[in-house]
N, C-alpha and C positions, 0 to 999 in steps of 0.2 A: 504493500500500500504506500502511496505517496504521502508526503508530509501534510499536504492539503486534506487528503481523505482522512487521515488520522485526526487532524485538527477538527474537522467537521464532526467526526464521531464523538470527540471529547465534548464539544460544545452542545451537541444534541443530547448527549447523555446528561450533561449538566442541566439543560433545560428540563428534561424529563424528571430529574431528581428534585428540582425546584418545585415542579408541579406536584410531586408526591411528598413534598415537605421534608425531603432528605437533604437538608442544607449542607451538612458537613461533607457528604458525598459529592454534592454539586461543587463545593469549594475545591475538593481534590481534583475533579475533572477540569475545572477552569485553571487550576495551577499547572496541570499537565499541558493544557492547551497553550498557556502563556509561554512555555518553554519552546514552543514551535512557532510562535507568532511572527518572528522575524523571517521565517521561511515562506510566509503566506503572501501572495501577490494579489489575491482577489479581494478588492475593497468591500464587496458585498458581504463576503464571509466575515471579514474583520468587523464590519459594522454590526453584524448579528452577534458577534462575540461581545462587543461592548454593551449591546442591549441586554444580553443575558447577565453580564457582570453587574450592570446597574441594578437589575432586578434582584440579584442576590444581595447586594449591599443594602438595598432598601429593606429587604425581608430580614436582614440580620442587624438592623438598627445601626447601620454605618453610613447614613445619608451624607455625612460630612465629607466622605470620600468621593461622592458622585460628581460634584462640579468639576474636579480635576479629571475624572474619568471621561466625562463628556467633552471636555476641552481636548483631551488626547484623541478622542474618537473623531473629532472634526478633521483631523489630518487624513482620515480615510473616507471622508464624505466628498465624492466627486460629482455630486449633482445637487441642485437646490432642494430637492425633497429631503434628502438625508441631512443636509446642513440645517434645514428648518427644524426637522425633528430633533436633532442634536441640541440646537440652541434652545428650543422650547423645553426639552427635557431638563437641561441645565437650569433654565429659568424657573421651572416649577420646583425643583429641589431647593434652589436659593430662596424662593418665596417661602417655602415651608421652614427654612432655617432662619427666617426673618432678616435676610440680607437683601433688603428691598431695592437698594440702588443697583446692585449687581443683577438682581432678578429682572429689573426693568431694562437694563442694557441687553441681556440675553434675549428677552422677549421681543425687543425691537429688532434685533438681528434676525430672529425667527420670522417675524412679520415681513421684513424686507425680503428674505429669501423666498417667502411664500407668495410674493406679489403676483407671479405669473403661474402659480400652481392652482389646483382645485381649491375651492373655498374652504374645504374641511381643514386644510393646513393653517388657516388663519385663526381657527377657533381657540386652540390652546394658548398661543401668544396673547390673544385679546383677553382671555380670562386672566392671565397673569398680570397684564398691564392694568386691567380694571381693578383687580384685587390690590395691587400696589397703590393705585390712586386712592382707593377706599381706605386703606390702612393709613395713608398719609393725610386723610381728610380733605383731599382735593375733590370735593363732591361733584362739581360740574364736569370736570375731566372724566371722572369715573362713570357718571351717567352717560356721557357721550360714547365712551368705549363699550360699556355694557349694551347700549342701544345698537351699536355696530355689531357686537357679538350676536344679539338677538336676530338682527337682519341677516347676517351670514348663516346663522343656524336655521333660519327659515328656508334658505336655499338648500341646505344639506338635509333638511327635515330632521334635525337633531333636537328632539323634544326635550331632552335632558338639559341641554345648554340653553334652550329658550327659557325653560323654567328657571334655571340658575340665574340667567341674566335679569329676568324680571324680578326675581326675589331680591337680588342685589340692589336693583334700582329702587325697589320698595323700601329696603332698609335705609337707603340714602335719603329718599323723600321724607321718611319719618324723622331722620336726623335734622333735615332742613326745616321741619315744622309743618309738614303737609301729611298728617296721618290718614286723612280720607283718601288722598291719592295713593298713599302707600298700600292701604287696604285693597283698593281696586287692582293695583299691580299684583298683590299677593293672590287675589282670586285668579288673575290671568296666569300667574306662575303655577298655581295649583292645577289649573285645567291642563296645562302642558305636562305637568308631572304625572297626572292621571293617564294621559295618552301614552306616556313612557312606561307607566306601570310601576313606578318607583315609590313604594309605600313609605320608605324611610324619609324620602324627600318631601312627600305629601305631609307627613307628620311634622317635620321641621317647619314647613311653611305655615301649617295650622298653628303651631306654637308661637311663631312670630306674629301671626294675626291676633292671637289671644293676648299677647303682650301689649299690642297697640290698643286693643279694646280696653285693657286694664289701665293703661296709661292715660286714656282719654275719658275715664270714668264710666265706661260701659261694662260694669262688673258682671252683669247677668250674661251678656254675650260672651264675655271671656270665660265664665264658669261653664256655660253650656258647651262652648267649643272645647275646653279642656276635658269635659266629661266625654265628648265624642272622641277626642284623641286617645283617651284611656282605653277605648274599645278597639283601637287599631291593632291589627295582627301583623306586626312588623317582624 
């Protein structure tokens, strides 16, 4: 067998072990693959290697190593699709690590690379950018980005992202002092979440709506909604 074939066997075995929650075995397979990495000339195979490595790091609570990993992976991304995915993946990890300035830089790189790609590749960077603006309390910028995310997700028919975007806009509207508009947006978000069939998201949206009812003195509505939420089978 060639080095490439052995390398592919190792990373496929690692992926299978991750799916089966055999993380130590997956680590062993990736360590063996790493020894052959310099002999691999196929960038698609190397890209898959980095995707699997990142998955393992996340599952073993080593997210702090992921940004460097994705930066290294960019060396093997020879087309805009992979560069966009790499930058967005790096940005999402940085967002979760609360490194917002760096996350914003990576997300904008991903968005630039996605300019001529299918709309689906714009969704992840838009989510990151919107979340960063929301964390930084740049309300108008965040609403603009989440509105763009909702529009792009309408094109891709991604009900989850449409629900997410509308829920985020609702949270911001409430922060800006427009609770009634926020409730309207949450109803819209819930409708899309129901189309997606995501009960956990429906429950979160309902809890946010109950919070607004409580904040605006509509205690009975809040209690009725909380009672309904308690019946959810999530």
